[in-house]
C-alpha positions as CSV (number, residue, x, y, z in Angstrom):
1,M,113.1,-112.6,-81.3
2,N,115.1,-110.1,-79.4
3,A,117.7,-108.5,-81.7
4,L,120.4,-108.9,-79.1
5,L,120.0,-112.7,-79.3
6,R,120.1,-113.3,-83.0
7,P,123.0,-115.4,-84.2
8,G,125.9,-113.3,-85.4
9,L,124.9,-110.2,-83.3
10,P,126.1,-109.1,-79.9
11,W,124.2,-110.4,-76.9
12,Q,124.2,-110.1,-73.1
13,R,124.4,-112.6,-70.3
14,P,124.9,-112.4,-66.5
15,M,128.5,-112.1,-65.4
16,T,130.0,-114.8,-63.1
17,V,133.2,-114.9,-61.1
18,K,134.8,-116.9,-63.9
19,D,134.5,-113.9,-66.1
20,L,136.5,-111.6,-63.9
21,D,139.9,-112.0,-65.4
22,E,138.5,-110.8,-68.8
23,V,136.5,-108.1,-67.2
24,L,139.4,-106.8,-65.2
25,A,141.6,-106.7,-68.3
26,I,139.1,-104.3,-69.8
27,E,138.6,-102.3,-66.6
28,V,142.3,-101.6,-66.2
29,V,142.8,-100.3,-69.7
30,S,139.6,-98.2,-69.5
31,Y,140.1,-96.2,-66.3
32,S,142.9,-94.5,-64.4
33,F,141.2,-95.7,-61.2
34,P,139.7,-99.1,-62.1
35,W,137.3,-101.1,-60.0
36,T,139.0,-104.0,-58.2
37,R,138.3,-107.7,-58.3
38,G,136.7,-107.2,-54.9
39,N,134.3,-104.5,-56.2
40,F,133.0,-106.9,-58.8
41,I,132.9,-109.9,-56.4
42,D,130.9,-107.7,-53.9
43,S,128.5,-106.7,-56.6
44,L,127.9,-110.3,-57.7
45,A,127.5,-111.4,-54.1
46,A,125.0,-108.6,-53.4
47,G,122.8,-109.8,-56.2
48,Y,123.3,-106.7,-58.4
49,L,122.4,-106.8,-62.0
50,V,125.8,-107.6,-63.5
51,E,126.0,-108.4,-67.2
52,L,128.5,-108.9,-70.0
53,R,128.0,-107.8,-73.6
54,L,129.5,-110.4,-75.9
55,D,130.1,-110.7,-79.6
56,A,129.0,-113.7,-81.7
57,Q,132.2,-115.5,-80.8
58,G,131.8,-114.9,-77.1
59,E,134.4,-112.2,-76.8
60,C,133.6,-109.6,-74.1
61,L,132.8,-106.2,-75.6
62,G,131.7,-104.6,-72.3
63,Y,129.8,-105.0,-69.1
64,S,127.5,-103.2,-66.7
65,V,126.8,-103.3,-63.0
66,A,123.5,-101.9,-61.6
67,M,122.2,-101.9,-58.1
68,P,118.5,-102.4,-57.6
69,G,116.7,-100.1,-55.1
70,F,113.1,-99.4,-54.2
71,E,111.4,-98.6,-57.5
72,E,114.7,-97.4,-58.9
73,M,118.0,-98.8,-60.4
74,H,121.4,-97.2,-59.9
75,L,124.0,-97.8,-62.6
76,L,127.4,-98.2,-61.0
77,N,129.6,-99.2,-63.9
78,L,129.1,-99.2,-67.7
79,T,132.2,-100.0,-69.7
80,V,132.8,-100.8,-73.3
81,A,136.3,-102.2,-74.2
82,P,138.2,-99.4,-76.0
83,P,138.4,-101.2,-79.4
84,F,134.6,-101.5,-79.4
85,Q,133.6,-98.0,-78.3
86,R,131.5,-95.7,-80.4
87,Q,129.8,-98.7,-82.1
88,G,126.5,-98.6,-80.1
89,H,127.4,-101.1,-77.5
90,G,127.0,-98.7,-74.5
91,R,123.6,-97.6,-75.8
92,A,122.5,-101.2,-76.3
93,M,123.5,-102.0,-72.7
94,L,121.5,-99.0,-71.5
95,V,118.4,-100.1,-73.5
96,Q,118.7,-103.6,-71.9
97,L,119.2,-102.2,-68.4
98,C,116.1,-100.0,-68.8
99,E,114.0,-102.9,-70.0
100,R,115.1,-105.0,-67.0
101,A,114.5,-102.0,-64.6
102,R,111.0,-101.4,-66.1
103,A,110.2,-105.1,-65.7
104,R,111.0,-104.8,-62.0
105,G,108.6,-101.8,-61.8
106,D,111.4,-99.2,-61.4
107,H,110.6,-95.6,-62.1
108,K,114.1,-94.1,-62.3
109,L,117.6,-95.0,-63.3
110,W,120.3,-93.1,-61.6
111,L,124.1,-92.8,-62.2
112,E,127.1,-90.7,-61.4
113,V,129.7,-89.8,-64.0
114,R,133.0,-87.9,-63.8
115,Q,132.6,-84.3,-64.5
116,S,135.4,-84.5,-67.0
117,N,134.0,-87.5,-68.9
118,D,132.4,-85.6,-71.8
119,T,131.9,-88.7,-73.9
120,A,129.9,-90.6,-71.3
121,R,127.9,-87.5,-70.4
122,R,127.0,-86.9,-74.0
123,L,125.9,-90.5,-74.4
124,Y,123.7,-90.3,-71.3
125,R,122.2,-86.9,-72.4
126,Q,121.4,-88.3,-75.9
127,F,119.8,-91.3,-74.2
128,G,117.5,-88.9,-72.3
129,F,119.2,-88.6,-68.9
130,D,119.0,-85.2,-67.1
131,E,121.9,-83.8,-65.1
132,V,120.2,-83.3,-61.7
133,G,123.0,-82.6,-59.3
134,G,126.6,-83.2,-58.3
135,R,128.8,-84.9,-55.7
136,K,131.8,-83.0,-54.6
137,S,135.1,-84.9,-54.6
138,Y,133.4,-88.1,-55.4
139,Y,136.1,-89.8,-57.6
140,P,139.8,-90.3,-57.0
141,A,142.0,-88.2,-59.4
142,P,145.7,-88.0,-60.1
143,L,148.1,-86.7,-57.5
144,G,145.8,-87.5,-54.6
145,R,143.2,-85.1,-55.7
146,R,139.4,-85.8,-56.1
147,E,137.0,-85.1,-59.0
148,D,133.4,-84.1,-58.8
149,A,130.7,-86.3,-60.1
150,V,127.6,-85.3,-62.1
151,V,124.4,-87.0,-60.9
152,M,122.1,-88.0,-63.7
153,S,118.7,-89.5,-63.8
154,L,116.3,-91.0,-66.4
155,A,112.6,-91.4,-65.9
156,L,111.6,-95.0,-66.8
157,T,107.9,-94.4,-66.8
158,G,106.4,-92.8,-69.9
159,A,109.7,-92.6,-71.7
160,D,109.4,-95.7,-73.9
161,D,109.8,-93.8,-77.2
162,A,113.1,-92.1,-76.1
163,L,114.9,-95.4,-75.5
164,V,114.3,-97.0,-78.8
């Protein structure tokens, strides 16, 4: 049995439009420039891999949004609600995403992360991602400024041991 589905442990399921109020409540306390309801609706309508991580009582602990491509997956949003951060939920969502991407035959997982987001960059590096480039002025920042993104990638083939 998959550890994420055992009774009493966190588990994941696809997000639906009905979940958006709960998701947006987490999004707005997690980011200075949160995704909008429209961003999530567009992701659902496009058929992206959009999942919730829930506790045993069904409370939303976090969520992820990933866009499938040709032999690759692009992680667009991975968020853990602030009270549940640093408890392994982000890593667990990454493991599940990698499993799903591998099952599709994907070879790489890509993402962008704010240059200033040291916590997320550390998580991704510990998970095995490499910093492979950047995007100038990618993210909105306070006072009408923009912040650079760090582009990271993870090889999904031959990296099974690194993800466990």
